[in-house]
PDB file of the backbone (N, CA, C, O) and the ligand in Angstrom, with CONECT records:
HET     ZN  A 101       1
ATOM      1  N   MET A   1       0.835  -1.201   0.000  1.00  0.00           N
ATOM      2  CA  MET A   1       0.000   0.000   0.000  1.00  0.00           C
ATOM      3  C   MET A   1       0.870   1.252   0.000  1.00  0.00           C
ATOM      4  O   MET A   1       0.613   2.206  -0.734  1.00  0.00           O
ATOM      5  N   THR A   2       1.898   1.229   0.832  1.00  0.00           N
ATOM      6  CA  THR A   2       2.816   2.378   0.870  1.00  0.00           C
ATOM      7  C   THR A   2       3.470   2.590  -0.491  1.00  0.00           C
ATOM      8  O   THR A   2       3.672   3.719  -0.937  1.00  0.00           O
ATOM      9  N   GLY A   3       3.794   1.471  -1.138  1.00  0.00           N
ATOM     10  CA  GLY A   3       4.413   1.563  -2.457  1.00  0.00           C
ATOM     11  C   GLY A   3       3.501   2.230  -3.463  1.00  0.00           C
ATOM     12  O   GLY A   3       3.967   3.007  -4.296  1.00  0.00           O
ATOM     13  N   LEU A   4       2.218   1.947  -3.404  1.00  0.00           N
ATOM     14  CA  LEU A   4       1.254   2.555  -4.322  1.00  0.00           C
ATOM     15  C   LEU A   4       1.173   4.059  -4.102  1.00  0.00           C
ATOM     16  O   LEU A   4       1.173   4.840  -5.054  1.00  0.00           O
ATOM     17  N   ILE A   5       1.105   4.454  -2.839  1.00  0.00           N
ATOM     18  CA  ILE A   5       1.038   5.886  -2.521  1.00  0.00           C
ATOM     19  C   ILE A   5       2.291   6.601  -3.022  1.00  0.00           C
ATOM     20  O   ILE A   5       2.213   7.688  -3.594  1.00  0.00           O
ATOM     21  N   LEU A   6       3.428   5.983  -2.802  1.00  0.00           N
ATOM     22  CA  LEU A   6       4.701   6.563  -3.245  1.00  0.00           C
ATOM     23  C   LEU A   6       4.708   6.724  -4.762  1.00  0.00           C
ATOM     24  O   LEU A   6       5.148   7.747  -5.287  1.00  0.00           O
ATOM     25  N   THR A   7       4.213   5.697  -5.459  1.00  0.00           N
ATOM     26  CA  THR A   7       4.158   5.749  -6.916  1.00  0.00           C
ATOM     27  C   THR A   7       3.287   6.909  -7.378  1.00  0.00           C
ATOM     28  O   THR A   7       3.653   7.634  -8.303  1.00  0.00           O
ATOM     29  N   VAL A   8       2.139   7.083  -6.739  1.00  0.00           N
ATOM     30  CA  VAL A   8       1.228   8.172  -7.106  1.00  0.00           C
ATOM     31  C   VAL A   8       1.881   9.528  -6.862  1.00  0.00           C
ATOM     32  O   VAL A   8       1.764  10.432  -7.689  1.00  0.00           O
ATOM     33  N   ILE A   9       2.565   9.673  -5.737  1.00  0.00           N
ATOM     34  CA  ILE A   9       3.223  10.945  -5.413  1.00  0.00           C
ATOM     35  C   ILE A   9       4.310  11.260  -6.440  1.00  0.00           C
ATOM     36  O   ILE A   9       4.418  12.392  -6.911  1.00  0.00           O
ATOM     37  N   ILE A  10       5.111  10.256  -6.782  1.00  0.00           N
ATOM     38  CA  ILE A  10       6.175  10.462  -7.764  1.00  0.00           C
ATOM     39  C   ILE A  10       5.575  10.820  -9.122  1.00  0.00           C
ATOM     40  O   ILE A  10       6.067  11.713  -9.811  1.00  0.00           O
ATOM     41  N   PHE A  11       4.508  10.117  -9.499  1.00  0.00           N
ATOM     42  CA  PHE A  11       3.838  10.380 -10.772  1.00  0.00           C
ATOM     43  C   PHE A  11       3.321  11.818 -10.811  1.00  0.00           C
ATOM     44  O   PHE A  11       3.480  12.521 -11.809  1.00  0.00           O
ATOM     45  N   ALA A  12       2.698  12.242  -9.709  1.00  0.00           N
ATOM     46  CA  ALA A  12       2.165  13.604  -9.644  1.00  0.00           C
ATOM     47  C   ALA A  12       3.290  14.631  -9.734  1.00  0.00           C
ATOM     48  O   ALA A  12       3.152  15.664 -10.389  1.00  0.00           O
ATOM     49  N   ALA A  13       4.403  14.335  -9.070  1.00  0.00           N
ATOM     50  CA  ALA A  13       5.540  15.260  -9.092  1.00  0.00           C
ATOM     51  C   ALA A  13       6.103  15.400 -10.504  1.00  0.00           C
ATOM     52  O   ALA A  13       6.426  16.503 -10.945  1.00  0.00           O
ATOM     53  N   VAL A  14       6.217  14.277 -11.207  1.00  0.00           N
ATOM     54  CA  VAL A  14       6.736  14.313 -12.572  1.00  0.00           C
ATOM     55  C   VAL A  14       5.778  15.089 -13.484  1.00  0.00           C
ATOM     56  O   VAL A  14       6.207  15.904 -14.301  1.00  0.00           O
ATOM     57  N   MET A  15       4.483  14.826 -13.331  1.00  0.00           N
ATOM     58  CA  MET A  15       3.493  15.550 -14.128  1.00  0.00           C
ATOM     59  C   MET A  15       3.561  17.051 -13.856  1.00  0.00           C
ATOM     60  O   MET A  15       3.436  17.867 -14.769  1.00  0.00           O
ATOM     61  N   PHE A  16       3.761  17.400 -12.583  1.00  0.00           N
ATOM     62  CA  PHE A  16       3.845  18.816 -12.211  1.00  0.00           C
ATOM     63  C   PHE A  16       5.058  19.478 -12.864  1.00  0.00           C
ATOM     64  O   PHE A  16       4.981  20.602 -13.360  1.00  0.00           O
ATOM     65  N   LEU A  17       6.175  18.756 -12.852  1.00  0.00           N
ATOM     66  CA  LEU A  17       7.398  19.312 -13.435  1.00  0.00           C
ATOM     67  C   LEU A  17       7.269  19.477 -14.941  1.00  0.00           C
ATOM     68  O   LEU A  17       7.773  20.446 -15.509  1.00  0.00           O
ATOM     69  N   LEU A  18       6.596  18.537 -15.587  1.00  0.00           N
ATOM     70  CA  LEU A  18       6.497  18.579 -17.041  1.00  0.00           C
ATOM     71  C   LEU A  18       5.417  19.538 -17.518  1.00  0.00           C
ATOM     72  O   LEU A  18       5.597  20.240 -18.513  1.00  0.00           O
ATOM     73  N   PHE A  19       4.294  19.567 -16.805  1.00  0.00           N
ATOM     74  CA  PHE A  19       3.145  20.309 -17.318  1.00  0.00           C
ATOM     75  C   PHE A  19       2.616  21.343 -16.333  1.00  0.00           C
ATOM     76  O   PHE A  19       1.554  21.925 -16.555  1.00  0.00           O
ATOM     77  N   GLY A  20       3.348  21.575 -15.247  1.00  0.00           N
ATOM     78  CA  GLY A  20       2.899  22.507 -14.232  1.00  0.00           C
ATOM     79  C   GLY A  20       3.058  23.959 -14.666  1.00  0.00           C
ATOM     80  O   GLY A  20       3.272  24.250 -15.842  1.00  0.00           O
ATOM     81  N   PRO A  21       2.950  24.858 -13.704  1.00  0.00           N
ATOM     82  CA  PRO A  21       3.073  26.288 -13.995  1.00  0.00           C
ATOM     83  C   PRO A  21       4.361  26.584 -14.752  1.00  0.00           C
ATOM     84  O   PRO A  21       5.393  25.961 -14.505  1.00  0.00           O
ATOM     85  N   GLN A  22       4.292  27.541 -15.676  1.00  0.00           N
ATOM     86  CA  GLN A  22       5.442  27.875 -16.511  1.00  0.00           C
ATOM     87  C   GLN A  22       6.690  28.181 -15.688  1.00  0.00           C
ATOM     88  O   GLN A  22       7.808  27.875 -16.102  1.00  0.00           O
ATOM     89  N   LYS A  23       6.490  28.778 -14.539  1.00  0.00           N
ATOM     90  CA  LYS A  23       7.629  29.162 -13.721  1.00  0.00           C
ATOM     91  C   LYS A  23       8.449  27.949 -13.301  1.00  0.00           C
ATOM     92  O   LYS A  23       9.664  28.037 -13.120  1.00  0.00           O
ATOM     93  N   PHE A  24       7.766  26.813 -13.148  1.00  0.00           N
ATOM     94  CA  PHE A  24       8.448  25.621 -12.661  1.00  0.00           C
ATOM     95  C   PHE A  24       8.643  24.560 -13.737  1.00  0.00           C
ATOM     96  O   PHE A  24       9.471  23.660 -13.596  1.00  0.00           O
ATOM     97  N   SER A  25       7.879  24.676 -14.799  1.00  0.00           N
ATOM     98  CA  SER A  25       7.840  23.595 -15.775  1.00  0.00           C
ATOM     99  C   SER A  25       9.152  23.429 -16.524  1.00  0.00           C
ATOM    100  O   SER A  25       9.785  24.411 -16.912  1.00  0.00           O
ATOM    101  N   LEU A  26       9.554  22.184 -16.725  1.00  0.00           N
ATOM    102  CA  LEU A  26      10.736  21.888 -17.521  1.00  0.00           C
ATOM    103  C   LEU A  26      10.458  22.079 -19.005  1.00  0.00           C
ATOM    104  O   LEU A  26      11.380  22.133 -19.819  1.00  0.00           O
ATOM    105  N   MET A  27       9.178  22.181 -19.350  1.00  0.00           N
ATOM    106  CA  MET A  27       8.798  22.307 -20.756  1.00  0.00           C
ATOM    107  C   MET A  27       8.723  23.767 -21.191  1.00  0.00           C
ATOM    108  O   MET A  27       8.430  24.050 -22.353  1.00  0.00           O
ATOM    109  N   ARG A  28       8.985  24.696 -20.275  1.00  0.00           N
ATOM    110  CA  ARG A  28       8.831  26.109 -20.604  1.00  0.00           C
ATOM    111  C   ARG A  28       9.770  26.519 -21.733  1.00  0.00           C
ATOM    112  O   ARG A  28      10.849  25.949 -21.896  1.00  0.00           O
ATOM    113  N   ARG A  29       9.362  27.478 -22.479  1.00  0.00           N
ATOM    114  CA  ARG A  29      10.189  27.994 -23.554  1.00  0.00           C
ATOM    115  C   ARG A  29      11.016  29.161 -23.030  1.00  0.00           C
ATOM    116  O   ARG A  29      10.500  30.074 -22.384  1.00  0.00           O
ATOM    117  N   GLN A  30      12.283  29.107 -23.318  1.00  0.00           N
ATOM    118  CA  GLN A  30      13.166  30.204 -22.925  1.00  0.00           C
ATOM    119  C   GLN A  30      13.351  31.133 -24.103  1.00  0.00           C
ATOM    120  O   GLN A  30      13.339  30.725 -25.264  1.00  0.00           O
ATOM    121  N   HIS A  31      13.523  32.404 -23.760  1.00  0.00           N
ATOM    122  CA  HIS A  31      13.792  33.404 -24.772  1.00  0.00           C
ATOM    123  C   HIS A  31      15.222  33.902 -24.617  1.00  0.00           C
ATOM    124  O   HIS A  31      15.729  34.028 -23.502  1.00  0.00           O
ATOM    125  N   CYS A  32      15.857  34.181 -25.730  1.00  0.00           N
ATOM    126  CA  CYS A  32      17.174  34.808 -25.699  1.00  0.00           C
ATOM    127  C   CYS A  32      17.053  36.165 -25.020  1.00  0.00           C
ATOM    128  O   CYS A  32      16.191  36.970 -25.373  1.00  0.00           O
ATOM    129  N   SER A  33      17.927  36.416 -24.039  1.00  0.00           N
ATOM    130  CA  SER A  33      17.847  37.672 -23.304  1.00  0.00           C
ATOM    131  C   SER A  33      18.289  38.853 -24.160  1.00  0.00           C
ATOM    132  O   SER A  33      18.015  40.003 -23.819  1.00  0.00           O
ATOM    133  N   GLU A  34      18.962  38.580 -25.258  1.00  0.00           N
ATOM    134  CA  GLU A  34      19.473  39.657 -26.104  1.00  0.00           C
ATOM    135  C   GLU A  34      18.486  40.066 -27.183  1.00  0.00           C
ATOM    136  O   GLU A  34      18.247  41.256 -27.387  1.00  0.00           O
ATOM    137  N   CYS A  35      17.906  39.086 -27.881  1.00  0.00           N
ATOM    138  CA  CYS A  35      17.070  39.423 -29.035  1.00  0.00           C
ATOM    139  C   CYS A  35      15.647  38.885 -28.899  1.00  0.00           C
ATOM    140  O   CYS A  35      14.801  39.187 -29.742  1.00  0.00           O
ATOM    141  N   GLY A  36      15.363  38.105 -27.873  1.00  0.00           N
ATOM    142  CA  GLY A  36      13.995  37.655 -27.649  1.00  0.00           C
ATOM    143  C   GLY A  36      13.583  36.441 -28.449  1.00  0.00           C
ATOM    144  O   GLY A  36      12.430  36.018 -28.370  1.00  0.00           O
ATOM    145  N   THR A  37      14.501  35.865 -29.222  1.00  0.00           N
ATOM    146  CA  THR A  37      14.181  34.669 -29.993  1.00  0.00           C
ATOM    147  C   THR A  37      13.830  33.511 -29.063  1.00  0.00           C
ATOM    148  O   THR A  37      14.511  33.280 -28.064  1.00  0.00           O
ATOM    149  N   ILE A  38      12.752  32.778 -29.401  1.00  0.00           N
ATOM    150  CA  ILE A  38      12.406  31.593 -28.622  1.00  0.00           C
ATOM    151  C   ILE A  38      13.441  30.520 -28.899  1.00  0.00           C
ATOM    152  O   ILE A  38      13.699  30.170 -30.051  1.00  0.00           O
ATOM    153  N   LEU A  39      14.029  30.002 -27.834  1.00  0.00           N
ATOM    154  CA  LEU A  39      15.108  29.036 -27.990  1.00  0.00           C
ATOM    155  C   LEU A  39      14.534  27.644 -28.215  1.00  0.00           C
ATOM    156  O   LEU A  39      13.509  27.290 -27.632  1.00  0.00           O
ATOM    157  N   PRO A  40      15.186  26.857 -29.055  1.00  0.00           N
ATOM    158  CA  PRO A  40      14.647  25.556 -29.443  1.00  0.00           C
ATOM    159  C   PRO A  40      14.610  24.557 -28.305  1.00  0.00           C
ATOM    160  O   PRO A  40      15.471  24.567 -27.425  1.00  0.00           O
ATOM    161  N   PHE A  41      13.597  23.687 -28.330  1.00  0.00           N
ATOM    162  CA  PHE A  41      13.476  22.614 -27.350  1.00  0.00           C
ATOM    163  C   PHE A  41      13.048  21.360 -28.082  1.00  0.00           C
ATOM    164  O   PHE A  41      12.120  21.451 -28.886  1.00  0.00           O
ATOM    165  N   PRO A  42      13.631  20.220 -27.878  1.00  0.00           N
ATOM    166  CA  PRO A  42      14.765  20.019 -26.964  1.00  0.00           C
ATOM    167  C   PRO A  42      16.030  20.627 -27.517  1.00  0.00           C
ATOM    168  O   PRO A  42      16.213  20.716 -28.731  1.00  0.00           O
ATOM    169  N   ARG A  43      16.885  21.036 -26.635  1.00  0.00           N
ATOM    170  CA  ARG A  43      18.118  21.685 -27.051  1.00  0.00           C
ATOM    171  C   ARG A  43      19.164  20.651 -27.433  1.00  0.00           C
ATOM    172  O   ARG A  43      19.110  19.487 -27.034  1.00  0.00           O
ATOM    173  N   LYS A  44      20.114  21.124 -28.220  1.00  0.00           N
ATOM    174  CA  LYS A  44      21.281  20.302 -28.525  1.00  0.00           C
ATOM    175  C   LYS A  44      22.455  20.912 -27.783  1.00  0.00           C
ATOM    176  O   LYS A  44      22.901  22.006 -28.129  1.00  0.00           O
ATOM    177  N   PRO A  45      22.962  20.229 -26.774  1.00  0.00           N
ATOM    178  CA  PRO A  45      24.084  20.796 -26.017  1.00  0.00           C
ATOM    179  C   PRO A  45      25.282  21.018 -26.924  1.00  0.00           C
ATOM    180  O   PRO A  45      25.675  20.141 -27.694  1.00  0.00           O
ATOM    181  N   ALA A  46      25.857  22.216 -26.813  1.00  0.00           N
ATOM    182  CA  ALA A  46      27.022  22.544 -27.624  1.00  0.00           C
ATOM    183  C   ALA A  46      28.320  22.321 -26.859  1.00  0.00           C
ATOM    184  O   ALA A  46      29.411  22.427 -27.418  1.00  0.00           O
ATOM    185  N   SER A  47      28.186  22.012 -25.578  1.00  0.00           N
ATOM    186  CA  SER A  47      29.379  21.814 -24.769  1.00  0.00           C
ATOM    187  C   SER A  47      29.025  20.932 -23.579  1.00  0.00           C
ATOM    188  O   SER A  47      27.853  20.683 -23.296  1.00  0.00           O
ATOM    189  N   PHE A  48      30.044  20.471 -22.901  1.00  0.00           N
ATOM    190  CA  PHE A  48      29.818  19.652 -21.711  1.00  0.00           C
ATOM    191  C   PHE A  48      29.038  20.439 -20.662  1.00  0.00           C
ATOM    192  O   PHE A  48      28.156  19.898 -19.995  1.00  0.00           O
ATOM    193  N   ARG A  49      29.371  21.715 -20.523  1.00  0.00           N
ATOM    194  CA  ARG A  49      28.692  22.530 -19.517  1.00  0.00           C
ATOM    195  C   ARG A  49      27.202  22.653 -19.854  1.00  0.00           C
ATOM    196  O   ARG A  49      26.353  22.590 -18.965  1.00  0.00           O
ATOM    197  N   GLN A  50      26.894  22.828 -21.130  1.00  0.00           N
ATOM    198  CA  GLN A  50      25.486  22.926 -21.526  1.00  0.00           C
ATOM    199  C   GLN A  50      24.746  21.621 -21.268  1.00  0.00           C
ATOM    200  O   GLN A  50      23.583  21.627 -20.867  1.00  0.00           O
ATOM    201  N   ALA A  51      25.429  20.501 -21.502  1.00  0.00           N
ATOM    202  CA  ALA A  51      24.799  19.207 -21.248  1.00  0.00           C
ATOM    203  C   ALA A  51      24.499  19.032 -19.764  1.00  0.00           C
ATOM    204  O   ALA A  51      23.492  18.435 -19.385  1.00  0.00           O
ATOM    205  N   MET A  52      25.392  19.565 -18.933  1.00  0.00           N
ATOM    206  CA  MET A  52      25.223  19.418 -17.492  1.00  0.00           C
ATOM    207  C   MET A  52      24.202  20.390 -16.913  1.00  0.00           C
ATOM    208  O   MET A  52      23.366  20.009 -16.094  1.00  0.00           O
ATOM    209  N   TRP A  53      24.273  21.644 -17.343  1.00  0.00           N
ATOM    210  CA  TRP A  53      23.515  22.692 -16.676  1.00  0.00           C
ATOM    211  C   TRP A  53      22.449  23.328 -17.561  1.00  0.00           C
ATOM    212  O   TRP A  53      21.687  24.178 -17.101  1.00  0.00           O
ATOM    213  N   GLY A  54      22.391  22.933 -18.798  1.00  0.00           N
ATOM    214  CA  GLY A  54      21.439  23.559 -19.703  1.00  0.00           C
ATOM    215  C   GLY A  54      22.021  24.817 -20.304  1.00  0.00           C
ATOM    216  O   GLY A  54      23.054  25.325 -19.869  1.00  0.00           O
ATOM    217  N   GLY A  55      21.335  25.298 -21.306  1.00  0.00           N
ATOM    218  CA  GLY A  55      21.806  26.502 -21.967  1.00  0.00           C
ATOM    219  C   GLY A  55      21.742  26.346 -23.470  1.00  0.00           C
ATOM    220  O   GLY A  55      21.611  25.238 -23.990  1.00  0.00           O
ATOM    221  N   TRP A  56      21.836  27.457 -24.155  1.00  0.00           N
ATOM    222  CA  TRP A  56      21.706  27.451 -25.605  1.00  0.00           C
ATOM    223  C   TRP A  56      22.694  28.435 -26.218  1.00  0.00           C
ATOM    224  O   TRP A  56      23.183  29.355 -25.561  1.00  0.00           O
ATOM    225  N   ILE A  57      22.970  28.210 -27.495  1.00  0.00           N
ATOM    226  CA  ILE A  57      23.514  29.252 -28.337  1.00  0.00           C
ATOM    227  C   ILE A  57      22.330  29.772 -29.148  1.00  0.00           C
ATOM    228  O   ILE A  57      21.712  29.024 -29.907  1.00  0.00           O
ATOM    229  N   CYS A  58      22.021  31.049 -28.985  1.00  0.00           N
ATOM    230  CA  CYS A  58      20.870  31.605 -29.690  1.00  0.00           C
ATOM    231  C   CYS A  58      21.044  31.432 -31.194  1.00  0.00           C
ATOM    232  O   CYS A  58      22.062  31.846 -31.748  1.00  0.00           O
ATOM    233  N   PRO A  59      20.054  30.818 -31.869  1.00  0.00           N
ATOM    234  CA  PRO A  59      20.184  30.594 -33.312  1.00  0.00           C
ATOM    235  C   PRO A  59      20.091  31.873 -34.117  1.00  0.00           C
ATOM    236  O   PRO A  59      20.453  31.903 -35.293  1.00  0.00           O
ATOM    237  N   SER A  60      19.607  32.925 -33.486  1.00  0.00           N
ATOM    238  CA  SER A  60      19.412  34.182 -34.201  1.00  0.00           C
ATOM    239  C   SER A  60      20.617  35.103 -34.086  1.00  0.00           C
ATOM    240  O   SER A  60      21.120  35.607 -35.091  1.00  0.00           O
ATOM    241  N   CYS A  61      21.087  35.325 -32.840  1.00  0.00           N
ATOM    242  CA  CYS A  61      22.159  36.306 -32.632  1.00  0.00           C
ATOM    243  C   CYS A  61      23.449  35.672 -32.146  1.00  0.00           C
ATOM    244  O   CYS A  61      24.471  36.353 -32.062  1.00  0.00           O
ATOM    245  N   GLY A  62      23.428  34.375 -31.821  1.00  0.00           N
ATOM    246  CA  GLY A  62      24.657  33.701 -31.436  1.00  0.00           C
ATOM    247  C   GLY A  62      25.061  33.887 -29.984  1.00  0.00           C
ATOM    248  O   GLY A  62      26.121  33.420 -29.569  1.00  0.00           O
ATOM    249  N   THR A  63      24.222  34.566 -29.209  1.00  0.00           N
ATOM    250  CA  THR A  63      24.530  34.764 -27.798  1.00  0.00           C
ATOM    251  C   THR A  63      24.404  33.450 -27.036  1.00  0.00           C
ATOM    252  O   THR A  63      23.451  32.699 -27.242  1.00  0.00           O
ATOM    253  N   GLU A  64      25.357  33.174 -26.162  1.00  0.00           N
ATOM    254  CA  GLU A  64      25.267  31.984 -25.331  1.00  0.00           C
ATOM    255  C   GLU A  64      24.474  32.336 -24.084  1.00  0.00           C
ATOM    256  O   GLU A  64      24.812  33.279 -23.368  1.00  0.00           O
ATOM    257  N   VAL A  65      23.415  31.572 -23.825  1.00  0.00           N
ATOM    258  CA  VAL A  65      22.584  31.818 -22.656  1.00  0.00           C
ATOM    259  C   VAL A  65      22.529  30.565 -21.798  1.00  0.00           C
ATOM    260  O   VAL A  65      22.712  29.452 -22.291  1.00  0.00           O
ATOM    261  N   ASP A  66      22.276  30.759 -20.509  1.00  0.00           N
ATOM    262  CA  ASP A  66      22.221  29.616 -19.601  1.00  0.00           C
ATOM    263  C   ASP A  66      20.811  29.021 -19.594  1.00  0.00           C
ATOM    264  O   ASP A  66      19.952  29.419 -20.382  1.00  0.00           O
ATOM    265  N   GLY A  67      20.590  28.066 -18.695  1.00  0.00           N
ATOM    266  CA  GLY A  67      19.329  27.332 -18.663  1.00  0.00           C
ATOM    267  C   GLY A  67      18.127  28.197 -18.350  1.00  0.00           C
ATOM    268  O   GLY A  67      16.990  27.767 -18.547  1.00  0.00           O
ATOM    269  N   ARG A  68      18.353  29.399 -17.869  1.00  0.00           N
ATOM    270  CA  ARG A  68      17.247  30.306 -17.577  1.00  0.00           C
ATOM    271  C   ARG A  68      17.144  31.441 -18.587  1.00  0.00           C
ATOM    272  O   ARG A  68      16.390  32.393 -18.384  1.00  0.00           O
ATOM    273  N   GLY A  69      17.903  31.338 -19.676  1.00  0.00           N
ATOM    274  CA  GLY A  69      17.796  32.342 -20.723  1.00  0.00           C
ATOM    275  C   GLY A  69      18.622  33.582 -20.477  1.00  0.00           C
ATOM    276  O   GLY A  69      18.459  34.584 -21.172  1.00  0.00           O
ATOM    277  N   ARG A  70      19.508  33.529 -19.495  1.00  0.00           N
ATOM    278  CA  ARG A  70      20.340  34.694 -19.212  1.00  0.00           C
ATOM    279  C   ARG A  70      21.634  34.621 -19.997  1.00  0.00           C
ATOM    280  O   ARG A  70      22.191  33.542 -20.202  1.00  0.00           O
ATOM    281  N   LYS A  71      22.110  35.781 -20.436  1.00  0.00           N
ATOM    282  CA  LYS A  71      23.325  35.834 -21.224  1.00  0.00           C
ATOM    283  C   LYS A  71      24.522  35.394 -20.399  1.00  0.00           C
ATOM    284  O   LYS A  71      24.643  35.756 -19.228  1.00  0.00           O
ATOM    285  N   ILE A  72      25.404  34.616 -21.008  1.00  0.00           N
ATOM    286  CA  ILE A  72      26.645  34.208 -20.360  1.00  0.00           C
ATOM    287  C   ILE A  72      27.771  35.051 -20.932  1.00  0.00           C
ATOM    288  O   ILE A  72      28.008  35.052 -22.140  1.00  0.00           O
ATOM    289  N   GLU A  73      28.456  35.761 -20.064  1.00  0.00           N
ATOM    290  CA  GLU A  73      29.605  36.567 -20.494  1.00  0.00           C
ATOM    291  C   GLU A  73      30.798  35.642 -20.657  1.00  0.00           C
ATOM    292  O   GLU A  73      31.089  34.823 -19.786  1.00  0.00           O
ATOM    293  N   LYS A  74      31.482  35.784 -21.783  1.00  0.00           N
ATOM    294  CA  LYS A  74      32.632  34.927 -22.017  1.00  0.00           C
ATOM    295  C   LYS A  74      33.906  35.574 -21.501  1.00  0.00           C
ATOM    296  O   LYS A  74      34.984  34.991 -21.614  1.00  0.00           O
TER     297      LYS A  74
HETATM  298 ZN    ZN A 101      19.490  36.021 -29.505  1.00  0.00          ZN2+
END
């Protein structure tokens, strides 16, 4: 019985992360902080750091942004 409850809680948590409020959702679309272009999802990591922490190279202006859409200074 405990296992069933745990399964339901985990399922609900995963659903919340995938389809919950935009602020928390993993499915949210990020915008380039420089030009406002919607960044592609799923992303293709361009580096080990991007694979680990998320982030994009903006396809429009080439700015490197982190997982929250903020510009990364090189
Ligand atoms: Zn951009």
